[in-house]
C-alpha positions in Angstrom: 127.2 114.6 155.4 130.3 116.0 153.8 131.3 112.5 152.6 127.8 111.9 151.1 127.9 115.3 149.4 131.4 114.7 148.1 130.4 111.2 146.8 127.4 112.7 145.1 129.5 115.4 143.5 132.0 112.8 142.3 129.2 110.8 140.7 127.9 113.9 139.0 131.3 114.8 137.8 131.8 111.3 136.4 128.5 111.3 134.6 129.3 114.7 133.2 132.7 113.5 132.0 131.1 110.5 130.2 128.5 112.7 128.6 130.9 115.3 127.3 132.4 113.2 124.4 128.8 112.3 123.3 127.9 116.0 123.3 130.9 116.9 121.2 129.9 114.2 118.7 126.3 115.3 118.6 127.4 118.9 118.0 129.5 117.8 115.1 126.6 115.7 113.7 124.1 118.5 114.2 121.8 116.1 115.9 121.6 114.1 119.1 120.9 110.3 119.4 119.4 108.1 122.1 122.2 106.3 124.0 121.2 102.8 122.7 121.0 104.0 119.1 124.3 105.8 119.4 126.0 102.7 120.8 124.5 100.6 118.0 125.9 103.0 115.4 129.3 102.9 116.9 129.6 99.1 117.3 131.9 97.4 114.8 131.3 93.8 114.0 134.5 92.8 115.7 133.2 94.2 119.1 129.8 92.5 118.6 131.5 89.2 117.9 133.2 89.4 121.3 129.9 90.4 123.0 127.3 87.8 122.3 123.8 89.2 121.5 125.1 92.7 120.8 124.1 94.0 117.3 126.8 95.5 115.0 126.3 98.7 112.9 126.2 97.1 109.4 122.4 97.4 108.9 122.6 101.1 110.0 125.5 101.5 107.6 123.4 100.1 104.8 120.6 102.6 105.6 122.9 105.5 106.0 124.6 104.9 102.7 121.3 105.2 100.9 120.4 108.4 102.8 123.8 109.9 102.1 123.6 109.1 98.4 120.1 110.6 98.2 120.9 113.9 99.9 124.2 114.3 98.0 122.5 113.6 94.7 119.8 116.1 95.6 122.4 118.8 96.5 124.5 118.3 93.3 121.3 118.3 91.2 120.2 121.7 92.6 123.7 123.3 92.7 124.9 122.4 89.2 122.0 122.7 86.8 124.3 122.8 83.7 126.1 119.6 84.4 125.1 116.3 82.8 124.4 113.0 84.5 127.9 111.6 84.0 129.6 114.7 85.6 127.2 114.6 88.5 127.8 110.9 89.1 131.6 111.4 89.2 131.3 114.2 91.6 129.0 112.2 93.9 131.2 109.2 93.8 134.2 111.2 94.8 132.3 113.1 97.6 130.9 109.9 99.2 134.0 107.7 98.6 135.8 105.9 101.4 138.7 108.4 101.3 136.3 111.4 101.5 134.2 110.0 104.3 137.1 108.8 106.4 138.6 112.3 106.1 135.4 113.7 107.4 135.4 111.2 110.2 138.8 112.4 111.2 138.5 116.1 110.7 134.9 116.9 111.7 133.8 114.0 114.0 137.1 112.9 115.5 135.4 109.6 115.3 138.1 107.0 115.9 138.0 107.5 119.7 134.3 106.6 119.9 134.2 103.4 117.8 133.7 100.1 119.7 136.2 97.6 118.3 137.1 94.1 119.2 140.5 93.6 120.9 142.3 92.4 117.8 140.9 95.1 115.6 141.7 97.7 118.1 145.3 96.5 118.5 145.8 96.6 114.7 144.8 100.3 114.5 141.2 99.8 113.4 140.1 103.1 114.8 142.1 104.8 112.1 141.3 102.5 109.2 139.6 104.3 106.3 137.1 101.5 105.8 136.0 101.4 109.4 135.8 105.2 109.7 133.8 105.4 106.5 131.3 102.7 107.5 130.8 104.3 110.9 130.0 107.7 109.4 127.3 106.0 107.3 126.0 104.1 110.3 125.6 107.4 112.2 123.7 108.9 109.3 121.4 105.9 109.4 120.9 106.3 113.1 120.0 110.0 112.7 117.5 109.0 110.0 115.8 106.5 112.3 115.5 109.0 115.2 114.9 112.2 113.3 113.6 111.2 109.9 114.7 112.5 106.5 114.8 116.2 107.5 117.1 115.5 110.4 119.3 113.2 108.3 119.4 115.8 105.6 120.7 118.4 108.1 123.4 116.0 109.2 124.5 115.1 105.7 124.7 118.8 104.8 126.7 119.5 107.9 129.2 116.8 107.1 129.4 116.6 103.3 128.6 120.0 101.8 132.2 121.3 102.0 133.3 118.1 100.2 130.6 118.5 97.5 131.7 122.1 96.9 135.4 121.0 96.7 134.9 118.2 94.2 133.1 120.5 91.9 136.5 122.4 91.4 138.7 119.3 91.0 138.3 118.8 87.2 140.5 115.9 86.2 140.8 114.6 89.7 137.3 113.3 89.5 138.5 110.6 87.0 142.3 110.5 86.6 142.3 107.5 84.3 140.0 109.1 81.8 141.8 112.4 82.1 145.2 111.0 81.4 143.8 109.2 78.3 142.3 112.4 77.0 145.4 114.4 77.7 147.8 111.9 76.1 145.6 111.8 73.0 145.4 115.6 72.8 149.2 115.7 73.1 149.7 113.4 70.2 150.9 110.5 72.4 149.7 106.9 72.6 147.2 105.5 75.1 148.2 104.7 78.6 149.2 101.1 79.6 149.3 100.0 83.2 152.0 97.4 84.2 150.8 95.8 87.4 152.6 93.9 90.2 151.3 92.4 93.4 153.2 91.8 96.6 152.5 90.8 100.2 150.4 88.1 101.8 146.8 87.4 100.6 145.3 89.3 103.6 147.4 92.4 103.0 148.2 92.6 99.3 150.0 95.7 97.9 149.4 96.6 94.3 151.9 98.5 92.2 151.0 100.2 88.9 153.6 101.7 86.5 152.0 103.8 83.7 153.7 104.0 80.3 152.4 105.4 77.1 151.9 103.2 74.0 155.1 103.2 72.0 157.4 104.2 74.9 159.2 102.5 77.7 159.5 105.4 80.2 157.4 105.2 83.3 155.6 108.5 83.7 153.3 107.5 86.6 153.7 105.2 89.6 151.1 104.2 92.1 151.2 101.9 95.1 148.0 101.0 97.1 145.8 98.4 98.7 143.8 97.8 95.5 144.5 97.6 91.8 142.1 100.5 91.1 143.7 102.8 93.6 147.2 102.0 92.4 146.2 102.8 88.8 144.4 106.0 89.9 147.6 107.2 91.7 149.7 106.4 88.7 147.3 108.2 86.3 147.3 111.3 88.5 151.1 111.3 88.6 151.3 110.8 84.8 148.7 113.6 84.1 150.8 116.1 86.1 154.0 114.9 84.4 152.6 115.7 81.0 152.3 119.4 82.0 156.0 119.8 81.5 157.1 120.7 77.9 160.4 118.9 78.4 158.6 115.7 79.3 156.4 115.9 76.3 159.4 116.5 74.0 161.3 113.5 75.5 158.3 111.2 75.1 157.7 112.2 71.5 161.4 111.7 70.8 161.2 108.3 72.4 158.2 107.3 70.3 159.9 108.5 67.2 163.0 106.4 68.0 160.8 103.4 68.7 159.1 103.8 65.4 162.5 104.0 63.6 163.7 100.9 65.3 160.5 99.0 64.4 160.8 100.1 60.7 164.5 99.0 60.6 163.6 95.6 62.1 160.8 95.2 59.6 163.2 96.1 56.7 165.7 93.5 57.9 163.0 90.8 58.0 161.7 91.7 54.5 165.3 91.6 53.1 
């Protein structure tokens, strides 16, 4: 009898230990999910590829992306009545970006430990890749929508994203660094930004480098390095925008522009002579 009781207790303890991580995830989502729907939302295509007949989470991700955009747009529209369409669009784009959602996956959901990955993807650190974390957050939102409808999904989106929506409203130029550096350079009496690009690495893991210089100068005032051209340029633009805050930097750049103009005029005079 003791052996049977002990075995029964061990089974109960094992079940409890398996359910605990799911409970923690449900608590962070603000909603529970049926086991099969939860597994579906957590299944990356690499895992499905290794397990024939198992669906991946890409359709749920597609659905969740639409729900996320709807609820985020609704929130921004209500919270910022004085902002125009362009401002709201930039805020929404930043709040639901891959970087923002992957940060939410790490800090609020601790999601990497739950994602079902194929062997190769798991060995290459897939559980901490921004793209996979972002996609899985969207898939979970899609799953919540299927089980609990729009009101349940709205609750989950608010739980996950409201802090980010409030934060981006205070970021100002960070919403669009490339536009912001162009405006700041023009207001400072400097030329327009130019991005000098370079690409390195193999085709499957390219690294883009962007050096930002202002028209009429040679000094690099912003440098970015990232996995895409756009991200590298944004990083360079952010660095350049902050560099222009320094009066000494402005003075040096204007001096450089003046010297370049003088050299150009001298060269032109020589050619005319």
